[in-house]
ZAZAMAR-715909 format. One record per residue: x, y, z of N, C-alpha, C in turn; residue number from 0; chain; residue in three letters. Coordinates in steps of 0.1 Angstrom, whole numbers, always signed. Layout:
% residues N
+-------+-------+-------+-------+-------+-------+-------+-------+-------+-----+--------+--------+
|   npx |   npy |   npz |  capx |  capy |  capz |   cpx |   cpy |   cpz | num | chaine | residu |
+-------+-------+-------+-------+-------+-------+-------+-------+-------+-----+--------+--------+
|     X |     Y |     Z |     X |     Y |     Z |     X |     Y |     Z | NUM |      A |    ALA |
...
+-------+-------+-------+-------+-------+-------+-------+-------+-------+-----+--------+--------+
//
This chain:
% residues 141
+-------+-------+-------+-------+-------+-------+-------+-------+-------+-----+--------+--------+
|   npx |   npy |   npz |  capx |  capy |  capz |   cpx |   cpy |   cpz | num | chaine | residu |
+-------+-------+-------+-------+-------+-------+-------+-------+-------+-----+--------+--------+
|  +423 |  -397 |  +599 |  +428 |  -388 |  +594 |  +423 |  -394 |  +579 |   0 |      A |    MET |
|  +417 |  -381 |  +574 |  +415 |  -382 |  +556 |  +420 |  -386 |  +549 |   1 |      A |    ALA |
|  +428 |  -395 |  +539 |  +436 |  -394 |  +529 |  +437 |  -380 |  +516 |   2 |      A |    THR |
|  +441 |  -386 |  +508 |  +439 |  -372 |  +497 |  +432 |  -383 |  +488 |   3 |      A |    ILE |
|  +429 |  -395 |  +485 |  +419 |  -405 |  +474 |  +403 |  -403 |  +486 |   4 |      A |    SER |
|  +407 |  -398 |  +500 |  +389 |  -396 |  +506 |  +388 |  -383 |  +503 |   5 |      A |    ASP |
|  +398 |  -378 |  +497 |  +391 |  -364 |  +496 |  +380 |  -363 |  +486 |   6 |      A |    VAL |
|  +393 |  -372 |  +474 |  +395 |  -367 |  +461 |  +375 |  -379 |  +461 |   7 |      A |    CYS |
|  +373 |  -387 |  +464 |  +360 |  -394 |  +463 |  +350 |  -383 |  +469 |   8 |      A |    SER |
|  +350 |  -373 |  +481 |  +340 |  -370 |  +487 |  +327 |  -363 |  +474 |   9 |      A |    CYS |
|  +327 |  -352 |  +465 |  +318 |  -361 |  +456 |  +311 |  -370 |  +450 |  10 |      A |    PRO |
|  +319 |  -382 |  +445 |  +315 |  -389 |  +436 |  +308 |  -401 |  +460 |  11 |      A |    HIS |
|  +310 |  -398 |  +466 |  +304 |  -405 |  +478 |  +293 |  -401 |  +476 |  12 |      A |    ARG |
|  +287 |  -380 |  +479 |  +281 |  -377 |  +480 |  +262 |  -374 |  +464 |  13 |      A |    SER |
|  +270 |  -376 |  +456 |  +268 |  -384 |  +450 |  +257 |  -391 |  +451 |  14 |      A |    TYR |
|  +265 |  -405 |  +452 |  +257 |  -417 |  +452 |  +240 |  -418 |  +470 |  15 |      A |    ARG |
|  +245 |  -409 |  +473 |  +232 |  -402 |  +489 |  +221 |  -395 |  +476 |  16 |      A |    LEU |
|  +223 |  -391 |  +467 |  +212 |  -384 |  +462 |  +203 |  -387 |  +452 |  17 |      A |    PHE |
|  +195 |  -392 |  +451 |  +189 |  -400 |  +447 |  +171 |  -391 |  +440 |  18 |      A |    ASN |
|  +173 |  -383 |  +427 |  +162 |  -376 |  +424 |  +146 |  -378 |  +425 |  19 |      A |    PRO |
|  +149 |  -396 |  +427 |  +137 |  -403 |  +416 |  +135 |  -409 |  +424 |  20 |      A |    GLU |
|  +137 |  -409 |  +443 |  +129 |  -420 |  +456 |  +120 |  -409 |  +457 |  21 |      A |    ALA |
|  +112 |  -420 |  +461 |   +93 |  -421 |  +461 |   +95 |  -413 |  +479 |  22 |      A |    LYS |
|  +104 |  -413 |  +489 |   +99 |  -414 |  +501 |  +118 |  -404 |  +499 |  23 |      A |    ARG |
|  +114 |  -400 |  +513 |  +127 |  -388 |  +517 |  +128 |  -393 |  +530 |  24 |      A |    LEU |
|  +143 |  -392 |  +526 |  +148 |  -396 |  +544 |  +148 |  -386 |  +553 |  25 |      A |    SER |
|  +141 |  -385 |  +569 |  +143 |  -369 |  +571 |  +159 |  -371 |  +589 |  26 |      A |    SER |
|  +162 |  -366 |  +587 |  +170 |  -363 |  +594 |  +171 |  -352 |  +605 |  27 |      A |    ILE |
|  +165 |  -352 |  +620 |  +164 |  -343 |  +624 |  +180 |  -339 |  +627 |  28 |      A |    PRO |
|  +177 |  -322 |  +635 |  +191 |  -315 |  +637 |  +180 |  -313 |  +650 |  29 |      A |    ILE |
|  +185 |  -329 |  +659 |  +185 |  -319 |  +674 |  +200 |  -318 |  +681 |  30 |      A |    PHE |
|  +198 |  -308 |  +690 |  +210 |  -299 |  +698 |  +219 |  -308 |  +693 |  31 |      A |    PRO |
|  +221 |  -327 |  +700 |  +235 |  -336 |  +704 |  +240 |  -337 |  +685 |  32 |      A |    GLU |
|  +232 |  -335 |  +675 |  +235 |  -336 |  +667 |  +243 |  -327 |  +656 |  33 |      A |    PHE |
|  +239 |  -306 |  +665 |  +248 |  -296 |  +657 |  +263 |  -297 |  +658 |  34 |      A |    VAL |
|  +266 |  -305 |  +664 |  +287 |  -305 |  +662 |  +291 |  -311 |  +649 |  35 |      A |    GLN |
|  +281 |  -316 |  +647 |  +283 |  -324 |  +632 |  +285 |  -320 |  +623 |  36 |      A |    PHE |
|  +273 |  -308 |  +625 |  +269 |  -298 |  +613 |  +278 |  -286 |  +613 |  37 |      A |    LEU |
|  +278 |  -286 |  +595 |  +286 |  -269 |  +590 |  +284 |  -259 |  +600 |  38 |      A |    ASP |
|  +290 |  -249 |  +603 |  +285 |  -239 |  +606 |  +267 |  -230 |  +604 |  39 |      A |    ASP |
|  +273 |  -233 |  +585 |  +259 |  -227 |  +581 |  +250 |  -234 |  +580 |  40 |      A |    ASP |
|  +248 |  -247 |  +584 |  +232 |  -252 |  +584 |  +231 |  -250 |  +596 |  41 |      A |    ILE |
|  +238 |  -244 |  +610 |  +243 |  -248 |  +623 |  +231 |  -232 |  +624 |  42 |      A |    VAL |
|  +231 |  -223 |  +615 |  +226 |  -212 |  +619 |  +213 |  -208 |  +610 |  43 |      A |    SER |
|  +217 |  -218 |  +601 |  +200 |  -217 |  +596 |  +188 |  -226 |  +608 |  44 |      A |    LEU |
|  +196 |  -236 |  +601 |  +186 |  -241 |  +616 |  +184 |  -228 |  +630 |  45 |      A |    THR |
|  +193 |  -223 |  +635 |  +190 |  -219 |  +652 |  +179 |  -204 |  +642 |  46 |      A |    ALA |
|  +182 |  -195 |  +634 |  +173 |  -185 |  +634 |  +160 |  -201 |  +628 |  47 |      A |    LEU |
|  +158 |  -199 |  +617 |  +146 |  -209 |  +614 |  +135 |  -212 |  +627 |  48 |      A |    THR |
|  +145 |  -219 |  +644 |  +139 |  -220 |  +652 |  +137 |  -204 |  +665 |  49 |      A |    LEU |
|  +139 |  -198 |  +663 |  +143 |  -186 |  +666 |  +125 |  -175 |  +660 |  50 |      A |    ILE |
|  +133 |  -172 |  +645 |  +121 |  -168 |  +640 |  +102 |  -171 |  +639 |  51 |      A |    ILE |
|  +106 |  -185 |  +641 |   +94 |  -192 |  +633 |   +87 |  -208 |  +653 |  52 |      A |    ASN |
|   +80 |  -203 |  +660 |   +76 |  -210 |  +673 |   +74 |  -224 |  +665 |  53 |      A |    PRO |
|   +68 |  -226 |  +654 |   +56 |  -240 |  +655 |   +71 |  -252 |  +655 |  54 |      A |    LYS |
|   +86 |  -243 |  +644 |   +98 |  -254 |  +642 |  +100 |  -257 |  +660 |  55 |      A |    CYS |
|  +103 |  -248 |  +676 |  +103 |  -258 |  +682 |   +95 |  -263 |  +686 |  56 |      A |    ARG |
|   +83 |  -271 |  +682 |   +75 |  -277 |  +690 |   +73 |  -290 |  +679 |  57 |      A |    GLN |
|   +70 |  -284 |  +670 |   +73 |  -299 |  +662 |   +80 |  -304 |  +655 |  58 |      A |    TYR |
|   +89 |  -316 |  +655 |  +105 |  -324 |  +646 |  +105 |  -317 |  +637 |  59 |      A |    VAL |
|   +91 |  -319 |  +632 |   +93 |  -319 |  +613 |   +96 |  -307 |  +607 |  60 |      A |    ARG |
|   +97 |  -298 |  +617 |  +101 |  -281 |  +609 |  +111 |  -285 |  +610 |  61 |      A |    TYR |
|  +121 |  -290 |  +621 |  +135 |  -293 |  +625 |  +145 |  -303 |  +618 |  62 |      A |    ALA |
|  +146 |  -301 |  +610 |  +143 |  -316 |  +596 |  +153 |  -312 |  +588 |  63 |      A |    THR |
|  +161 |  -316 |  +583 |  +165 |  -316 |  +568 |  +164 |  -325 |  +557 |  64 |      A |    VAL |
|  +159 |  -337 |  +548 |  +158 |  -345 |  +540 |  +179 |  -352 |  +536 |  65 |      A |    THR |
|  +176 |  -365 |  +537 |  +192 |  -360 |  +530 |  +191 |  -361 |  +520 |  66 |      A |    GLN |
|  +184 |  -360 |  +508 |  +185 |  -356 |  +497 |  +193 |  -337 |  +495 |  67 |      A |    LEU |
|  +185 |  -333 |  +502 |  +188 |  -313 |  +507 |  +209 |  -319 |  +512 |  68 |      A |    THR |
|  +207 |  -328 |  +523 |  +220 |  -328 |  +534 |  +226 |  -333 |  +517 |  69 |      A |    LEU |
|  +223 |  -340 |  +511 |  +238 |  -346 |  +499 |  +238 |  -340 |  +489 |  70 |      A |    SER |
|  +231 |  -326 |  +480 |  +237 |  -318 |  +475 |  +241 |  -306 |  +483 |  71 |      A |    LEU |
|  +237 |  -302 |  +494 |  +249 |  -292 |  +506 |  +264 |  -298 |  +497 |  72 |      A |    TYR |
|  +264 |  -314 |  +509 |  +276 |  -313 |  +512 |  +280 |  -319 |  +493 |  73 |      A |    LEU |
|  +276 |  -323 |  +483 |  +278 |  -327 |  +472 |  +285 |  -314 |  +466 |  74 |      A |    MET |
|  +279 |  -300 |  +467 |  +287 |  -281 |  +460 |  +292 |  -279 |  +469 |  75 |      A |    THR |
|  +296 |  -281 |  +485 |  +310 |  -289 |  +493 |  +320 |  -287 |  +484 |  76 |      A |    GLN |
|  +323 |  -306 |  +490 |  +330 |  -305 |  +482 |  +338 |  -305 |  +469 |  77 |      A |    CYS |
|  +326 |  -294 |  +456 |  +333 |  -301 |  +446 |  +338 |  -282 |  +449 |  78 |      A |    GLN |
|  +334 |  -270 |  +460 |  +341 |  -262 |  +459 |  +355 |  -261 |  +463 |  79 |      A |    LEU |
|  +357 |  -272 |  +474 |  +370 |  -270 |  +484 |  +373 |  -277 |  +471 |  80 |      A |    LYS |
|  +369 |  -287 |  +466 |  +385 |  -293 |  +456 |  +388 |  -286 |  +440 |  81 |      A |    LEU |
|  +379 |  -277 |  +442 |  +380 |  -263 |  +428 |  +375 |  -275 |  +413 |  82 |      A |    ARG |
|  +364 |  -284 |  +414 |  +356 |  -284 |  +406 |  +354 |  -282 |  +393 |  83 |      A |    HIS |
|  +348 |  -283 |  +386 |  +343 |  -275 |  +369 |  +335 |  -263 |  +376 |  84 |      A |    SER |
|  +327 |  -255 |  +363 |  +319 |  -245 |  +368 |  +308 |  -257 |  +353 |  85 |      A |    MET |
|  +306 |  -269 |  +346 |  +304 |  -278 |  +344 |  +294 |  -289 |  +351 |  86 |      A |    ALA |
|  +298 |  -291 |  +364 |  +300 |  -305 |  +371 |  +292 |  -297 |  +382 |  87 |      A |    SER |
|  +298 |  -278 |  +387 |  +291 |  -273 |  +397 |  +270 |  -271 |  +389 |  88 |      A |    LEU |
|  +270 |  -270 |  +374 |  +261 |  -265 |  +369 |  +248 |  -278 |  +370 |  89 |      A |    ALA |
|  +256 |  -295 |  +363 |  +252 |  -303 |  +368 |  +241 |  -303 |  +386 |  90 |      A |    GLN |
|  +250 |  -303 |  +394 |  +247 |  -300 |  +405 |  +235 |  -288 |  +410 |  91 |      A |    THR |
|  +236 |  -280 |  +403 |  +224 |  -268 |  +406 |  +219 |  -275 |  +396 |  92 |      A |    LEU |
|  +213 |  -278 |  +385 |  +204 |  -285 |  +379 |  +197 |  -298 |  +389 |  93 |      A |    ASP |
|  +204 |  -303 |  +400 |  +200 |  -313 |  +412 |  +190 |  -301 |  +422 |  94 |      A |    TYR |
|  +197 |  -296 |  +423 |  +193 |  -287 |  +435 |  +174 |  -275 |  +429 |  95 |      A |    VAL |
|  +178 |  -272 |  +412 |  +164 |  -272 |  +415 |  +147 |  -280 |  +413 |  96 |      A |    GLU |
|  +159 |  -288 |  +406 |  +148 |  -305 |  +412 |  +145 |  -308 |  +424 |  97 |      A |    ASP |
|  +154 |  -301 |  +434 |  +152 |  -303 |  +449 |  +147 |  -293 |  +451 |  98 |      A |    ALA |
|  +142 |  -285 |  +448 |  +134 |  -272 |  +457 |  +121 |  -274 |  +447 |  99 |      A |    GLU |
|  +114 |  -279 |  +431 |  +109 |  -289 |  +438 |   +95 |  -293 |  +442 | 100 |      A |    ARG |
|  +109 |  -305 |  +445 |  +108 |  -313 |  +452 |  +106 |  -311 |  +473 | 101 |      A |    ILE |
|  +106 |  -301 |  +473 |  +106 |  -289 |  +489 |   +97 |  -287 |  +485 | 102 |      A |    HIS |
|   +88 |  -277 |  +480 |   +79 |  -268 |  +480 |   +67 |  -266 |  +488 | 103 |      A |    SER |
|   +62 |  -277 |  +493 |   +55 |  -272 |  +504 |   +61 |  -266 |  +520 | 104 |      A |    CYS |
|   +46 |  -264 |  +528 |   +54 |  -255 |  +536 |   +59 |  -264 |  +550 | 105 |      A |    ARG |
|   +59 |  -272 |  +549 |   +69 |  -280 |  +559 |   +79 |  -284 |  +563 | 106 |      A |    HIS |
|   +85 |  -278 |  +542 |   +99 |  -279 |  +544 |  +114 |  -263 |  +542 | 107 |      A |    CYS |
|  +104 |  -263 |  +557 |  +113 |  -244 |  +561 |  +129 |  -251 |  +560 | 108 |      A |    THR |
|  +132 |  -257 |  +564 |  +151 |  -259 |  +569 |  +149 |  -269 |  +555 | 109 |      A |    LEU |
|  +141 |  -277 |  +545 |  +156 |  -278 |  +534 |  +156 |  -267 |  +521 | 110 |      A |    ASP |
|  +136 |  -259 |  +514 |  +143 |  -251 |  +514 |  +154 |  -240 |  +513 | 111 |      A |    GLN |
|  +156 |  -236 |  +528 |  +169 |  -228 |  +536 |  +181 |  -233 |  +530 | 112 |      A |    LEU |
|  +185 |  -246 |  +534 |  +195 |  -254 |  +527 |  +197 |  -249 |  +513 | 113 |      A |    VAL |
|  +186 |  -257 |  +504 |  +189 |  -254 |  +490 |  +192 |  -248 |  +486 | 114 |      A |    LEU |
|  +185 |  -231 |  +492 |  +187 |  -218 |  +485 |  +205 |  -212 |  +491 | 115 |      A |    LYS |
|  +206 |  -216 |  +500 |  +224 |  -215 |  +503 |  +229 |  -224 |  +496 | 116 |      A |    LEU |
|  +233 |  -233 |  +494 |  +235 |  -248 |  +484 |  +237 |  -243 |  +469 | 117 |      A |    THR |
|  +224 |  -230 |  +467 |  +223 |  -224 |  +456 |  +231 |  -208 |  +449 | 118 |      A |    GLU |
|  +231 |  -207 |  +467 |  +238 |  -191 |  +460 |  +256 |  -198 |  +463 | 119 |      A |    ARG |
|  +260 |  -208 |  +470 |  +266 |  -212 |  +473 |  +272 |  -210 |  +457 | 120 |      A |    LYS |
|  +268 |  -225 |  +449 |  +273 |  -227 |  +438 |  +276 |  -215 |  +428 | 121 |      A |    ALA |
|  +264 |  -207 |  +425 |  +261 |  -190 |  +420 |  +273 |  -183 |  +420 | 122 |      A |    VAL |
|  +273 |  -180 |  +436 |  +286 |  -171 |  +438 |  +302 |  -178 |  +432 | 123 |      A |    THR |
|  +305 |  -189 |  +434 |  +314 |  -194 |  +430 |  +316 |  -197 |  +417 | 124 |      A |    TYR |
|  +308 |  -199 |  +412 |  +305 |  -197 |  +393 |  +310 |  -179 |  +389 | 125 |      A |    ILE |
|  +299 |  -171 |  +390 |  +307 |  -155 |  +384 |  +317 |  -149 |  +394 | 126 |      A |    ASN |
|  +321 |  -159 |  +398 |  +337 |  -149 |  +411 |  +341 |  -155 |  +398 | 127 |      A |    PHE |
|  +350 |  -170 |  +388 |  +353 |  -171 |  +380 |  +349 |  -172 |  +364 | 128 |      A |    HIS |
|  +338 |  -168 |  +362 |  +341 |  -160 |  +346 |  +343 |  -141 |  +352 | 129 |      A |    LEU |
|  +343 |  -135 |  +363 |  +341 |  -125 |  +362 |  +361 |  -123 |  +363 | 130 |      A |    GLN |
|  +365 |  -135 |  +365 |  +380 |  -138 |  +366 |  +385 |  -141 |  +353 | 131 |      A |    ALA |
|  +376 |  -152 |  +345 |  +388 |  -153 |  +330 |  +376 |  -138 |  +324 | 132 |      A |    ILE |
|  +370 |  -134 |  +326 |  +366 |  -120 |  +320 |  +379 |  -107 |  +321 | 133 |      A |    CYS |
|  +384 |  -110 |  +329 |  +395 |   -99 |  +336 |  +408 |  -105 |  +328 | 134 |      A |    ARG |
|  +407 |  -117 |  +325 |  +419 |  -124 |  +317 |  +421 |  -120 |  +303 | 135 |      A |    ASP |
|  +410 |  -120 |  +294 |  +410 |  -116 |  +287 |  +407 |  -107 |  +281 | 136 |      A |    GLU |
|  +402 |   -92 |  +295 |  +408 |   -85 |  +290 |  +417 |   -78 |  +289 | 137 |      A |    THR |
|  +428 |   -82 |  +301 |  +443 |   -78 |  +298 |  +444 |   -84 |  +289 | 138 |      A |    VAL |
|  +444 |   -95 |  +286 |  +453 |   -98 |  +272 |  +452 |   -88 |  +257 | 139 |      A |    ALA |
|  +437 |   -87 |  +256 |  +440 |   -80 |  +242 |  +447 |   -66 |  +245 | 140 |      A |    VAL |
+-------+-------+-------+-------+-------+-------+-------+-------+-------+-----+--------+--------+
//
């Protein structure tokens, strides 16, 4: 069972996996055997990719995600669940933008989708909190 210190160190551990200067990106295949260990959103993206693009079922490289992408996704999930500051999330969004440039190739479909999902989750969280701040200021006036 995870302790409070384990949960609080989650973003730090995910960040250590993140290395934007890595020359070679380690890929993690999304095989059916691993699906049980993955987040529902990543499983859904993988399934949609496999359904829509038949090449993804033929070539393993289409059904992989890099360690960089998965680390950014996990880091963002930790930040959202632990309610980290918007500045922390903004920094992660910068990392996601860098990773999107790295994964601009046509064989990186799943990476691109997971990075877009990561970006969308962070932006939605930030927008929600900014709107709440604006509402609070309007009420105070």
